[in-house]
C-alpha positions in Angstrom: 23.4 -37.6 6.0 24.1 -34.3 8.2 25.6 -36.4 10.8 27.9 -38.2 8.1 29.1 -34.5 6.8 29.8 -33.3 10.1 31.7 -36.3 11.3 33.7 -36.3 7.9 34.4 -32.6 8.2 35.8 -33.2 11.9 38.0 -35.8 10.8 39.6 -33.8 8.3 40.0 -30.9 10.3 41.6 -32.9 13.0 43.7 -34.7 10.5 45.3 -31.2 9.0 46.3 -30.1 12.6 48.0 -33.8 13.6 49.7 -34.3 10.4 51.4 -30.8 10.5 53.1 -31.3 13.9 56.6 -32.0 14.1 58.5 -34.2 16.5 59.9 -37.9 16.5 57.2 -40.6 16.0 56.6 -42.6 19.2 54.1 -45.5 20.8 54.3 -47.7 17.6 51.8 -50.1 19.4 49.2 -47.7 18.1 49.7 -48.9 14.5 50.6 -52.6 14.1 47.2 -54.3 14.7 45.2 -55.5 17.3 43.4 -58.9 16.9 44.0 -61.8 15.1 41.0 -61.1 12.5 42.5 -57.7 11.9 45.9 -59.2 11.5 45.0 -62.3 9.2 43.1 -59.5 6.8 46.5 -57.5 6.6 44.5 -55.0 8.5 42.2 -54.1 5.4 39.0 -54.5 7.7 40.1 -51.9 10.3 38.0 -49.0 9.1 34.8 -51.1 9.3 35.1 -53.7 11.8 32.9 -54.2 14.7 34.7 -56.0 17.1 36.1 -53.9 20.3 39.4 -53.6 18.5 36.9 -50.6 16.7 38.0 -48.3 19.5 41.6 -47.8 17.9 41.1 -47.8 14.4 37.1 -46.5 13.8 35.2 -46.0 16.8 31.7 -46.2 15.0 32.5 -50.0 14.7 31.2 -50.0 18.5 27.7 -49.6 17.2 27.8 -52.4 14.8 25.9 -55.7 15.7 28.1 -58.7 14.3 26.6 -61.6 16.4 23.5 -63.6 16.1 21.7 -62.7 19.6 22.2 -58.9 18.7 22.4 -58.2 22.6 25.8 -56.4 21.9 28.1 -57.5 24.6 31.8 -58.7 23.8 34.7 -59.5 26.0 38.1 -60.0 23.8 41.5 -61.2 25.1 44.3 -60.9 22.3 48.1 -62.3 22.7 50.5 -61.4 20.0 54.2 -62.3 19.4 56.3 -60.1 17.3 59.7 -59.9 16.5 62.7 -59.5 18.9 60.5 -60.9 21.5 58.2 -58.4 21.4 54.8 -59.2 22.9 51.5 -57.1 22.3 48.1 -58.2 24.5 44.8 -56.4 24.5 41.7 -56.4 26.6 38.6 -55.1 25.3 34.8 -55.0 25.8 31.7 -53.7 24.0 28.4 -53.1 25.6 25.2 -51.3 24.9 22.7 -49.0 27.0 20.3 -46.2 26.5 20.6 -46.1 22.8 24.5 -45.8 22.7 27.3 -48.4 22.3 30.5 -48.1 24.5 33.7 -49.5 24.5 36.7 -49.9 26.8 40.2 -51.3 26.4 43.7 -52.1 27.7 46.6 -52.2 25.3 49.9 -53.3 26.6 53.3 -54.1 24.3 56.8 -55.2 25.9 60.0 -55.5 24.3 62.4 -57.6 27.0 65.8 -57.9 27.4 67.1 -54.8 25.7 71.1 -54.6 26.3 72.7 -52.1 28.0 76.6 -51.2 26.9 78.4 -48.2 27.6 81.3 -49.2 25.7 82.0 -52.0 23.1 82.0 -55.3 24.4 80.5 -58.7 23.9 78.5 -59.1 27.2 76.0 -56.3 28.1 76.2 -54.7 31.4 72.7 -55.1 32.0 69.4 -55.4 30.2 65.8 -53.8 30.6 62.6 -53.8 28.9 60.6 -51.1 27.1 57.0 -50.5 27.5 54.0 -49.0 25.9 50.4 -48.8 27.6 47.4 -47.4 26.2 43.5 -47.1 28.3 40.7 -46.3 25.7 37.1 -45.7 26.1 34.6 -44.8 23.3 31.1 -44.1 22.4 29.2 -44.6 19.2 25.5 -44.3 18.1 23.8 -45.5 15.2 21.6 -43.5 12.9 19.6 -45.7 10.8 22.5 -47.0 8.2 25.1 -44.4 9.6 26.9 -45.0 12.8 29.3 -42.3 14.3 31.8 -42.6 16.9 34.4 -41.0 19.2 37.3 -42.6 21.6 39.8 -41.0 24.1 43.1 -42.6 25.1 45.4 -42.4 27.8 48.7 -43.1 26.6 52.2 -44.1 28.4 55.7 -45.3 27.3 58.7 -46.2 29.3 62.1 -46.9 27.7 64.7 -47.9 30.4 64.2 -44.8 32.9 63.0 -42.7 30.5 59.0 -42.1 30.6 56.4 -40.0 28.4 52.6 -39.8 28.9 50.0 -38.2 26.7 46.5 -38.4 25.3 44.8 -39.2 21.8 41.3 -38.6 20.4 39.7 -41.1 17.5 36.8 -40.1 15.2 35.0 -42.1 12.7 32.1 -43.2 10.7 30.6 -46.3 9.3 28.1 -46.2 6.3 25.8 -49.2 5.0 24.2 -48.3 1.7 23.1 -51.8 1.4 23.0 -54.9 3.7 26.2 -56.5 1.8 28.2 -53.5 1.6 29.8 -51.5 4.4 31.8 -48.2 4.0 34.0 -46.5 6.6 36.0 -43.6 7.2 38.4 -42.4 10.2 41.0 -40.7 11.7 42.8 -40.5 14.9 45.7 -40.8 17.5 45.0 -36.9 17.3 46.5 -35.7 20.6 49.9 -34.8 22.4 52.7 -36.8 24.2 55.2 -35.5 26.8 58.9 -35.3 25.7 60.9 -38.4 26.1 64.2 -37.4 27.2 64.6 -34.0 25.5 62.6 -34.7 22.4 59.0 -34.3 22.2 56.9 -37.7 20.6 54.6 -37.2 17.9 51.7 -39.7 17.8 51.1 -41.9 14.8 48.2 -39.8 13.6 45.9 -41.6 10.7 43.6 -41.4 8.4 41.6 -44.3 7.2 39.3 -44.9 4.4 37.9 -48.3 3.2 35.1 -50.6 2.7 33.9 -54.4 2.4 31.5 -56.3 0.1 29.9 -59.6 1.0 28.6 -62.1 -1.7 27.0 -65.5 -0.7 28.1 -68.3 -3.1 25.7 -70.9 -1.7 23.5 -71.8 1.2 26.5 -72.4 2.9 29.7 -70.3 1.9 29.9 -66.6 1.8 32.7 -64.5 0.9 33.5 -60.9 1.9 36.4 -58.9 0.2 38.0 -55.8 2.1 39.8 -52.7 0.7 41.4 -50.2 2.9 43.8 -47.3 2.7 45.7 -46.0 5.6 47.6 -43.1 6.0 50.2 -42.7 8.9 52.0 -39.8 10.0 55.0 -42.0 11.2 55.1 -44.4 8.3 53.3 -43.1 5.0 50.4 -45.0 3.2 49.6 -48.3 3.9 47.1 -50.0 1.6 45.7 -53.3 2.6 43.5 -56.0 0.7 42.0 -58.7 2.5 39.7 -61.8 1.7 37.1 -64.1 4.0 35.7 -67.2 3.2 32.6 -67.9 5.6 31.2 -71.6 6.3 27.7 -71.0 7.8 29.2 -68.0 9.7 30.7 -71.0 12.0 34.3 -71.2 10.5 36.4 -68.7 8.3 39.3 -68.8 6.4 41.2 -65.2 5.9 44.1 -63.9 4.0 45.3 -60.3 3.1 48.3 -58.3 2.1 49.4 -54.8 2.8 52.2 -53.2 0.8 52.6 -50.4 3.6 54.5 -52.2 6.4 58.2 -52.6 5.8 58.6 -56.4 7.7 55.5 -58.0 6.8 53.3 -58.2 3.7 50.9 -61.4 3.3 49.1 -62.5 6.3 47.0 -65.9 6.9 44.5 -66.7 9.3 41.3 -68.6 10.5 38.3 -68.4 13.1 36.0 -70.7 14.5 32.8 -69.6 16.3 30.5 -71.8 18.7 27.7 -70.6 20.6 28.8 -67.6 22.6 32.5 -68.3 21.9 34.9 -67.1 19.1 38.4 -68.3 18.4 40.8 -66.4 15.9 44.2 -67.3 15.1 46.7 -65.3 12.6 49.9 -65.9 11.2 52.4 -63.3 9.5 55.7 -64.7 7.8 58.2 -61.7 8.6 60.7 -60.3 6.0 64.3 -59.6 6.7 64.8 -62.9 8.6 62.6 -61.5 11.6 60.9 -64.8 12.0 57.1 -64.9 12.1 54.3 -63.1 14.3 51.5 -65.2 15.5 48.3 -63.8 17.2 45.8 -65.5 19.4 42.5 -63.9 20.0 39.5 -65.5 22.4 36.1 -63.6 22.4 32.9 -64.1 24.3 29.7 -62.5 22.5 26.7 -62.2 24.0 
């Protein structure tokens, strides 16, 4: 418990510093969700996830073993379609060695065909794309039923001919008082980014706290409930709730709801696992006639 107290103190110390900084919020790629599983649960599992996406939401999750073989080597590919033609792609890995768990990830978002006009007109003079990029590395260690982790991110953003780059740190812990209960606390996106044009970019720093509880229904089915509260510097508090119904850990059905996202609320999804392969899908109907967001994730888990 000494390690738990240290990590909690570090998280809140860095949180106070990050939330007190000024500037316009940028790099929204850091708060929109990453895998199909996360998104179908309305990101209510972000703080206790054991997937490679933990490197962005709670790096302590890199130490979790969620596969039957227990080797702890994951490869994850995710593609998400969002509103206005935005796409978000992620490649992540997680592996173990020397008593530690390590993770790496590449995250890229692109908004195409942004029209350029210097005066009112029906036809644009040209168009360009906006891009966000993140490269992350992380490490975690498990102390009995408590795991702690840290990750570092290199960030890059380009809008038209303007560029900004920076760095960020994430910290977190996960605690399992019983086999079917997991609790998490994390803070992240603490760092800085260079100015875009003439205005300094403030990162969307966050604090997350939440947990999950799994209840077996019979020999074949179990259900897991998730509850999380996330506070973003740029977007306020975003509470989320989710549920996952599992059939023999092979087929899973998911649903979630978040009240803190302006254009999204309910989310749905499913997952299938066979041998070393996992496939997950999420569907989110967007508000305000923005259409829908769909995400596809393929994972290889050894």
